[in-house]
N, C-alpha and C positions, 0 to 999 in steps of 0.2 A: 454693631459693626456690619458693614455691607458684606453680603455673602461672597462677593468676588475676591475679597481680601484673603480668604482661606488659601487660595492658590497663588498669591502674589509672591514673586521674587523680583526685587528691584535691581536694575543696573543703574548706579548713581553717577551722574555726570556733573561736573562743575563747568558750565558752558564757557564762561569768559576765559578760563584757563585752557580748556580743551581746544578751542578754536584759535588760540594765540592772540586774543584781543589785547589792545593797549591797556596798561594798568590804570591810566586815567583817561576819562572820556574826552575831555578837551574841546570837542566840537559836537555838532549834531548831524554830521554827515553819516548817512546810513550805509553801513558796510554789511553786505548780505553774507554773513558767516554762519548763521544758524543752519542753513542747508547742508553744511559739511557733516552734520550729524546723520543725515539721511543715509550716507554710505556706511554707517556703523549699525544701523538698526538690524540688519540681517545677522550681523555678528552677535548682537545682544540676544537675539532669538536662538542662535546656534549655541551660545553659552548656556541657555536654559532659562533666561529671564523672560518674564512676560509683562514687565513694567519698566518704564524709563522715568527715573527720579531726577528731575532737573534742579540744579542749584539756581541762584537768582538769574532771571532773564529780564528784569524790569530796569528801566532807566535809572542809572545811578552815577555817582561821580567817580568811583574807583572800583572796589572789589565786589560790588553788587549788594552789599549789606548796608549801604548808605542810600537807600531808595529815594529818588527824587520825583518819580511818577509811577504809581502803581498800575496805571492803565496803559502804559506804553512799553513796548519792547525796547531794550537798550539798543541804541543805534549802532553800537559796536558789534551787535549780534545780527541786527536786521530790523524787520518791521512786522506788522500784523500778518501780512501775507506769508512771510517766512514761517511764522508760528503756525498758521493754519495749515500750511503744507506739511510741516513736521507732524502735527497732530493727525492729519489724514493718513500720512505714511505709517504712523504708529498703529492706527486703527486697522489698516490693511494687514498688519502682521500680528494683530491680537495683543498689542502692547498698550497697557494703561499708561497714563501720564500723571505724574505727581509734580506739583509746583512748590517752590520755596517762597514762603511769604514772610517778609520782615515787617512785623506789625507792632513791635515793641518800641521802635524808634524810627526816625527818618534821617536822611542826610540834610546838612545845612542848606543845600540847594533846593530843598522841597519848597514849592510855592507857598505852602501854609506858613513855613518858618521865615521865608524871605519877606512875606507880608509883615511879620512881626518886626523884623529888622528895619523895614522901610517905614512902617506906620506907628511903631511903638505899642504901648499898652492898649490903644484903642483899635488895633487891628482886629477884624472880625474873627481871625483864627487864633488869637492869643490864648483863648481858653483851651486849646488843644495841647498846650505844653505846660510844664511845671516851671514857671518863670518867677524871677525875683528882679526888682528894679532898684538896687541900692544906690545907683548913681543917677537916678531920675529917669523920666520917660524919654529923654533925648539921647541917652546912651544905650549901648547894647546891653540887653539883660543878661543876668546869670540864668542858667538853665540846667536842669538835670540831664545827665548824659547816660549812655550805656557803658557801664564799667569804666568810666573815666575818659572815654574817647570823645574829644570835643567836637568831632565831625558827626557824631551820632547823637541826635537830639531826642531825648526820651519823650514819648507821648504821655498825655494825661488820660489814663484809661477810665477815669470817672466821667469824662466829657462825652455827651451824646454824639457830638460831631465826630469823635474818634471811632466810636462804635459804628457810625454810619459809613465812614471812610473804609473801614476794614470789611464790613458786610458787603458793601458795593464792589470793592476790589475782588473779593473772593468769588462773589456771584458772577461777576463779569467774565472771569477766566474759566469758571466752570461752565458758563453758557457757551464759551468758545471751544469746549471740548476736553478740558482738564478733568481728571477723576478725583483729585484730592489735593490736600495741602500739607506740607511740612511747615509747622509754625515755629519760625526761628525764635530763639531766646524765649520760648514760652515760659520758662522758669522765672523770668523777670516780670511777667504780666500777671496781675491778680487772676486767680482761677474764675472769679465771679465775672470778669470781663468775657472770657470765652463762653461761660454759661449763658450769657446774654446774647452773644453774637452768633454762636454756632446754630442754635435753633432757627434763627432767622435765615441763615444760609441753607439749612436743611429743608426749609419749607419749599425751596425751589429745587434743591438737589438732594433728595433723601438718600441717594446711593453714594454720596461723596464720603471720602475717608479723611480723617484729620489726625495727624500725629504731631505731638509737641516735642520740641527739643528740650529735654529735661536732663540735667547732668547729675545733680545730687538731690537728696530729699526723699519725701514719701511719694513714690511713683503712684501707688494705688490711690492715695488720697487725692493727688493732683488730677488723675483721670476722673475720679468720682465727682470731684467738685467742679471741674471745668466742663465736663461733657465731651472732652476729646475721646477719640477711639483708642489712642495708644500714645506711648512716649518712647523716646530713645533709651535703649538699655545699656547705659554706660557702665553700670556695675558689672555686668557679665563681660563686656568688652575688656575692662581692666583686668578682671580675674583671669581671663583666658591667657593673655600674653604674660601677665605677671607670674602666674603659677607655672607656666611653661619655662620661663626664664629662670625662676628661682628653684625649680625642681620641688615645688611645694603644691602638689595637687590637692592638699587639704583646702587651700584657698579656693580652688575651682569647685570642689565639692560643696563648700559653704555657699558659694555664689549660686550654684545650681539649686540649692535649697531655697534661697531667696527668690530666684527666678520662678521656681515652682509656686511660691506663694503669690507672686504677681499674676500668674496665669489663672488663678482662681477668680480674678475680677476683670482682667483684660489681657490682650495678647501684645507684648512689646514688639517694637521694631528692633531687630537684632543685627549686629554687624561686627566685623573685625577691622574695619577701616572706613573712614569718611574724609571729607575735605578739610577737617579741622584737626586731624591727628597724624602723627607719624605713621607711615605705611607699615602694615603688618610685617612685610618682608624685611624692613629695616628695624622694626621694634624687637623682633625675636633674635636672641643671641645665637641660637642654633637653627640654621635653615631647615634641618630635618624635621623641625616641629611645626613648620607651616601647615603641613597636612593635618596635624592634630588640632590646630586652631580651626581649620575649615570643617573638620569632622564634627566638632562641637557645634559650630554655627548651624550646620545643616541637619543635625539630628536631635535638636531640642526644640521645644515650642517657641514660636515667634514668627514674625514676618521678616524674612532675611533680606538684607541689602548688601550688594557687592559694589564697592567703590571702584569706578572705572580705572583699570590698570592693575588693581590688586590681583585680578584673574590672570595677569601676565607676570606676577611677582615683581612689579615695578618697585623700586626703592625710592625713598624720600624721607627726609627728617624735618619735622616741623621745629622751628626755632622761635624763641620769644624775642622777636625784634621786628622792626619795620621790614616788610617783605619776607617775613619768616614762614609764610604759607606757600611761597612760590614753589618750593621743591615738591610739595604734595599736590600741586595744582598745575602740572606742566601741560604744554601744548601736545596734542596727539598728531600723528601723521594723518595724511588725507584719507587713508582707508586702511582696513585691517591687513591688507596684503603687504603693507610696508612695515609691519611689526617685525622686530627681530625674532629669530627662531627660539631664543633661549627661554621664552615664557611659555612655550607650547605645553610642557608637562604640567605646569600649574593650571593652565587653561583646561586641559583634559581632566585634571582632578576635579576642578569645579564642575565640569560637565557631568562627571560620574556621580558626584554627591548631590547635585541638583536633580539629576535624573532619579536617583534613589529617593529623594524627597518627594518628587512628583508621583512616584509609584506608591508612596505612603503619605498621601495628602493629609491624613489625620495628624501628622506630626505638627501641624500648625498650632494646635492647642494642646499638644501632648504634655502630660505630666512626667517629671523625671524623678527617678528613685536611685540614689547612689547605692550601689551594691557592694563596692569595695573601694577603700581609699588608703593610699600610702603616699609617701613623698613623691615617688616616681611611677606609681601605677594607680590607675583609676578604672573602675567599671561602673556603668550606670545603665538603667533601663528607661526608655521613653515609651509611654503607652497612652492609648486613648481608644475609645470605641471598640474595646475588646481586642485591639491589636497591640503588638509589642516589638520593640527592637532593643538589642543589647549592644553597647559600645564598650570597647576595652582599649586602653591607652597604656603605652610603656615609654617612659622617658629615659630609661637607664641605658648604660653602655653594654649591658649584658642581657641575654634572654630572660624572660620572666613568665611565670605561670600566674595569670591574673584571675582571681576568683570571679566568676561571672555566672551566677545561678540562672538557669533557664536559657542559656545561650544555645542557639541552634545552628542552622546552616550559615556559612559565610556569605555575606552579601557584598562587601567591599573591604579593601585592605588585604591583609594576609595574616593568617593565624590558624592554629590547630586546636579544634575544640576537643577537650578532654573531659573526663568525668568530673574533675574537680576545678575546671576553669578553662581558660583560653591561653595557649602558649604563644607568646609574641616574641619576635626577634628584637634585638636592640633597636630602640626608637621606633618600634612598630605600633600598629593600630589595626583594629578590625571593627567592622559593623556586621552584626549577626542577626538573623531572625530570632525572635523571642518565642519561648514556649510557655 
């Protein structure tokens, strides 16, 4: 893992939604919207982030995940000059840039697939896809898709031409200033493919970071077999909101044990929200527990990511229908000054917890030990390099004395340290120095 990742905190933006781009491209007229992000970079730094994680920015037909040209900025966002300006502005502020690469599949409008539709089985790019021709070479072939979506044509990852396409695309944008890649739908791609491609990319960019989108499965094995640096920690994400909603902190305690096992071999990308899920402020049934979710995110091992708007307690529910992502991918105002004031407390809480994490940078790879667990109370210690923090949570409607061995001075939250634990108010939390 590149050394710079130890200090990384990402502010994650879905660009097409953020700038209010059309939902379908329609034409190739360049609309210079990407520069709208420039007015938000100081805001990201003020939040405490030092990285900008961008959703898809490459030419696509609709939502960005149906890529039609990996080497071209989507004209709804702008052009190469706009991208270069954004990267330069990030560099001026010490912000790293993470790109979102869709390499499991392409859109039907991708030139390689269009050639198949036009030329049939003899198309030079036919070997890049998993095709079947039951109605003969003059008809449209059947083809494998991504999760049944006909507009998303699955690539054949055993084809050398696919490995070349991905290698060249990743290297091209790293050459232009990106620092790493989120590998979309990495779970659908054979790990052996990444194991072949990533070393080729690292030959040119040894300091690049690669994180795969993996939802279920054996995270550690995927990392080990693929050569990726990290994967998305969906297990912890689910356990955080689910345990808070159910008043079942045993679930969170179990997930923290699993998380600790992962940290023995890699550092996961941690989050409580992203562009694919219901916003955390909508997911939680009790808004008083938003702070608890954030405390866990910023006090356990991992590379944290904050989905743009979550730091303002934006709401939005993802629905399983066409357009069901729209509520969690909304347009943003032209600049931070236009934000409503209601999100300020959540923004300041993010600042406080990210600041605490920066003062304890060893938390990136910290191991977590559960000290006490109950349905509505939990305490744990995070430690590394001879350092230690203690966290105590209370979900109950009544005050609670939470056992927290080794708890010292209060660093964040509110609580009274006593000989036998930490006394918390109803729905209270505390982060304490460890002894």
